[in-house]
Structures are given as structure tokens and as C-alpha cells.
Residue, then its C-alpha position, 0 to 999 in steps of 0.5 A: m518534506s512531509i506528505l502525510k500526517c496523522e494526528n491523534l487519530s482514533v478509530a472504533y467499531e461499535n464503540m470498540v477501540v481499534f487504535e487511538n492517539v496514532n501520531f506519525e508523519i510520512e516524508e516524501g520518498d519514504y518507504v514505510c512498512v506497517v507491522g504488528e500483530n494480526g488484528s492490531g489495526k494495520s489495514t484499518l489504519m490504511k482505510s481510515i487514512l484513505g477515508l474508507i472508514p470513519i475516524r472517531s477523533g483526530k485528523v489526517e492531513f495531506l501535505n505538500g500539494l497531495s490530495k486524497n484522490e492522488i493516492g494509489y491504493l492496492p487493497q487486500q484481495t477478496v475471493i470475489q475480486k480475484d474472479f473479476p470478469a474484466s480485461v487486464y487493460e480495463v482493470v489498469i486504466s480504472g486507476c484513473i477514475n478518481r482523476m476523471g470527475l464527471r467526465p465519462f471517457y478516458t482521455s488520450k493522456e490517461k490511455k497513454r499512462a495506462a500503457e506506460v505503467m503496463e510496460r513498466l510492470e511487464i504486463t503489456s503482453i497480457k493486456n487483453k487477457s481476463y483478469r480472472d484467468l491470471s496467476g496470483g502474481q500476475q494479478q498483483r502486478v495488474l493491481l499495482a499497475r492500477a494503483l500507479c495509474a492513480t498517482d505519481k506521489i504515494l502508494v498505499l499497499d495492503e499486504p501485496i505479497t500475501g499468497l504469492d510463492p517465494i519467486m513472485t514475492d521476491e519479484m514484487y519486492k524488487i518492483i516496489k523498491e524500484i518504484n520507490k527509489k527510481n520513480k521517487i514514489t512514497v510507499v506505505m506498505v502493510s506487511h505481516d512479513i517482518e523479515s522482508a519489512v526490515n530488509e526492504a523498508d527505510k522506516i517501520l511503523h509498529i501498530e498495536k492499539g496505537v503506535k508502539f514504534f515509528g522510526t528508521t528500520q535500524d532503530y527498530i531492529n535495535s529497539d526493545i519491541g523490534k528485538v522481540f518481534v523480529s526474533r519471534e518471527r524468525n523463530v517461527r520460520 
């Protein structure tokens, strides 16, 4: 059953088209990796879906009871965000803010949820530490926990393994896979790591000024664009 649909979606900055006529549907339980060249509009697509940047034309539909404030989002980090002076617990529970409306305080249910996701991601022992003092891998776990506080349905992850060492990268991929398969949470992840994308995801969305491919990972590997892109990335390595 579909949970998210983009129909004829177009986005432009100052009359310069980033992408246009983007069409695809995400099904419940999908694990989709969004790939493409640098500057192809992958992150812009995610932000347009979340309503963070305006849409030029087309529409985004949230289906099967999903609302925009039920999407867990892990954005690319900036240098300023990495130096954010808050505790791990404060960062994690802030993922509940969209659920709060005008209410100024967290409920016991929201506090319990934050505790549960910290336990799931094995960061309970550092909950009182300052976020700015953590390693890159720890910070990404904290941000993933924050995103999970916001949703039981769908995660949108924008390059969550960028800058991580190989060990932390493998750990993060294992965590994301478990969240998708064990907890039945739909995952849409922007990735520049095509090797891992085709190994981890069930479906591939290839963006280049529009949709160049959307389908199963195996069909992508066998497609003309997939053969070129995967082969080139492997040769670079």
C-alpha cells in the first residue's frame, strides 16, 4: 500500500530548474535509496517532500493515514549543527516537537519514547553528555534516534553515513536495515555510496533533472543507467 506519492513534481531556484516531472510512489515497508550525480537534486527532492522548500508545480501526497509531521527526518549536518550545545537526551526528545502542537511540555509518553529509542540505538549511557562532544558516529546515532522519536511510519535520511569511518558506516547501515525490516518503518535514504545502496536497499530512485530510474535494486543493476553508474563508482574505488 502506498504511503507517499510524488506527481509531476518540479522545483526551481530563481527560475533555474533543479528537477521536473518527478513521479514515483513509496510503498509501506520500502527501503529506497535515492542516488545520482552531485547536484542532481537528491537533497532538494527530500526537502520539497518535507515542505522545507517550495514546489514549482506538481504535488506531494501523504497516503494511508500519513501526515507530514509524522515523518522522521535526518538532514545533512552543518558545522554549526555539529557544535550544538545540548545534551544527547535534549536532542533526541526534540524529535517529539511536531507532535506537541502548542503544548509547552513533554508528556510522560514522549519521555518514554525517547528513552526507548535511545535504548534501541544503544546511546542511553551517553544521554547526559553534550552533543558537541560526541564522535561523528555517535552524533549520527543521536540524530537517528531523534528522527525515530518523530515517527513509527517513515524515515527520510539525507546522507546519514557521510564522514563516518568504515566501521561506523557498517554499523549505521545495520541499524537502518533493522529499523526497516524489524520495526517495519519505511526508509527513504539519499546516498552517494552506490555500492552500499545496491547492497542495502530494496529499490533505487535515480535522479538527474528528473527520474532516470525507479524500481527494484536488481532491475536497476541490470538497467543501462545502473550498469554505467555502478560500474563507474566501482572503478573509482
